[in-house]
N, C-alpha and C positions, 0 to 999 in steps of 0.2 A: 839733086838730093840732098848735097852737102849744103845747100841752104837751107832746105826745110829742119836737118836736123840740128844745124845751128840754131835756127828760129825756135825747135822747141829746146835743147837744153839753155838757153836764153833769156828766154819767155820771166821764170822765175823771176828773174832780175832785173824784167823791164816790169813784173807788170804786182809785184811781191815779192815781201822781204820776209825770210823764215829768219825769227828771232828767237827760237828755239829748235835745238837738235831732236828727233824722237828717238830714244833707246831700241833698237832692233828686238831687243825683249818683250819690251811694248805694246810693238807690233803684230798684229792678226789680221790673217788673212777675211778680206768680205764675201758675200754671200749675194748673189743673185739670184732672185726666184721671178719665176716667170707667172703671173697671177693673171693674165689676158688672153687667149691667141684667137684672132676669128681673120679666115681665112689662110691658104697655105703662109703656111714655117718652118725653119728648121736651124738646125746649130749641128755645129763641129767644135773638135777637140783639134785639129791636125789644121797642119798648118802646107804648106806645098802650092803645088798648082792644081791639083785633084783629090780632096779632103775626100772627107764621107762626111756626109750628109746626114742625121737623125733629124727626122717628124719631132717637134716642138709642142709639147702640150701643156698644157694650164697648170702648176705643182712643181713644174721641174725646177729642182736649181740647180746653177750655174756659178762658175767661179773665175776667176782673172785668166785668160786665155783662150777663151768660150769666143768663138764666131756667133752669130744669129743674123740670118737674113730672112724676107721676107716675100712674098709675092705679091703677083697686081691687086692692087682693092683690101691689101690685109691690115691689120694692124696686132702691135705684143706691147702690150703692157708689161714694165720690169719694175720691180721694188728693186733698190738696192741703198745697201745697209751693213752694220759689222755682224749680225744673226738675223735669223729667220727663226721664230718659233711656231712650227705648227700646232693646231690643236688633234684629238683625235687619240692622243697618247703620243703623237711622235716627241723627240726629244728635239731638244734646241739641235739647228742643221748650221754645221762651221765649213767652211773653205777646206776643199780636201776633201771632205766626206761623198761617199757614195749613197748616202741615204738619205733619199725626197720623199716626197708624199704625193706623186703621184708615177706612172711607170712610162718607159717610150713607149714599149706596146699601145695597142689602141687599149683603149681603161674605159672604165664608166665608173664612177664613186662623187664622192664631195669632199673637197676640199677646202678646209680654214686655215686661215692667217692669222697669228694670234703678238704684234708688233710696236713697239714704243714708237708714235709717230710724231717724236723728235728727233732719230735716227735714220730719219726716211728723205730718200733719194729717190722721184719716179721716172721714169722715160716711159713714152709712147713710139715706138716705133711703125715708121708709116709702110705703107706699102713698096715694092721694088725698094728695100732699103736693108742694106750689109752692115754691123755693127761691130765691131770688136771691143770685147772688155779685155784692157791692156792691162790695168793697172786697178786693185779694188784695196783697200790697206787700210788701220781704223787701230790708234793706238789710245790712251787712257792716260792724261795729263792734266793730273788732277782732277776737275768740275771738269774739264774741258776732254772733247772726245779729236784727235787730230786724226784726221781722216784724209788718204789720197783717192783719188778716183781719178782715171783718165779713161777717157772713150776715144776711138777709132774708128769715127763715120767715111766708112770707104763709098759706099752712093747712098741716094738718096738719102733722108731728114727726118727727126725727129723734133717730138717735143719734151724737156721737161722742165720741171716742177725740185728744184736744190733748197733745201731747207736752208738757213742762215747756219754760214759755218764759223768756223771759229776763228782766229787770224791765223794762228800756221797751214791749218786747211786747203786745199788746195782739190778742184773740180775743171776740169778738162775735158775738151773737146780735140782733137784731135781729125783734119778733115788735110785731102789731098793738098792743098795749097798751106796749110798753114792751122793755125792751130787758136781758137776759144777760152779764154778763161770766167767763170766765171766764181762771183760769191754771194748765193743764194738769191736767187728770182724765178722767175715764171719765163722760159724764153724757147724758141723756133731758130731751129739751124738747119739747114744745107749742105751736102756735100761742097754744091759750089760756094759757099760761103755769104751767102744769104740768111742774114739774122734779123729777129721779132724779138725784143724785150718787152713782157706783161706790163704796165702799169700798175701796182704794189703796191704804190707808199707816196705818200702828199712832199717827202722827199726825193726831190727829180735824181739828186747821183745817189741812191742806198744803193738800188739796184742794178746793176750795170751788166753790160758783159763788155769782156777786152776782147777784142781779135785782131792777130798779128799773123798777115799774110807774106808772103813773096809773090812779088808780081809778075808779069811776062818778062821784063828786064833780070827779074831778077833782085828785084830792090825790097828787102824786107818794112812794110808798112804798118802803123798799127791804129789802130780806130775802135774807140769808145760807144758803144750803140747804148744811151741811159734807156731809159724804164721810158715804154711807148711810142718808143720809135724802131721803125723799119731798117734795116741797111739793105743797101742793094748794091753787091758785088761788083756787078757788071759797070756800073760807073765810079765805084769808092761812094757810094754820101748817104746818108741817112735824111729819113721822114717821120714824122708823125704817124700814128697808126693809121688806117680811115676807118669807119665806123664799121665795113663788114670784117675787113680785117681784121678790126678789134674781136667784135662778136663771139667771130670764129674761133679764134681762141683761147677765149674766155670758157666757152662751152667743150673745149678741149682739156683745158685746167679743173673743170664742174666735173668731170667725168674725171678724171685720174683722181681727184679726191674724194667723193662718193667710192673709190677702189674703199678707202681706209679713215671714214668719218672719227672727226675728235667731236665726240658727243660732251663729250664735263666742259665746263664753260672756263675761261685763262683762269688761271691762279690756280688752281684742283688739280692736286698734284703734278704742280707743276704744268697740263696742257698733254702728261703722257698719259692718256687712256690707248687703252689698248680695244683692237680693230676686233672684231667676230664677223668678217666678211663669210660666206660658205660660197662654194665657187663650183658648177654643176661639168664635173667632164665626162662628156658625151663620145661615141666612141668614133674612129676616126678609120676612112675607108680607103 
């Protein structure tokens, strides 16, 4: 445990150099909006050995401290952002608010989201996955939004599309044996430490995931997984993604992108168009 704690607190020095300190007065909590649920899923705001789990529905808004779990063959899609604007007259939903566009009880209705594309990070949870939102904050520093996102993948796997981050922003995914740092890319990661990174640029060094783990001997090892490669935690090596895995990962990315399509051309309003996706929420038995 001490090795993992040292790894977590030291990884910023290994991976990123922070040149700007963010004032606490400028920092605001972010929100997690559940935009899709398929199969059994639930969440808890409690810790301990026997927390109360509540059924999860599309439209639920959560904040840091929440833990989400999925059942076998289930899928849950999350949007992590500084704020989430819901249509149909709902106000901006900020962290700490108990207002959400859908109840926890069985519901039937329409839920619509309206959020700037450039500030969204999207996560798809696979089946049999447990994910805790450890930290989610944002702060305005001039023209940049400095964000701090820390996820704890306790079990299972996730696929995430992370937007390009400012130099002082961080996106961490903790796993039982280490922590991964992401700088704006699309990637898969499992709790066992297997990582796949999609190729999204002609620059092979632009999109990478840095994984720092503690091995069975207690040694801290850092791996850099470039885009287009898959890292096998069991052997500690990376190889190029094969065509089948690449196709499967791209299909997941396409599915996530259609949640919030950017219909405007590049350069028009900075690509900051809003989405009008409508999700039908059916009764939960």
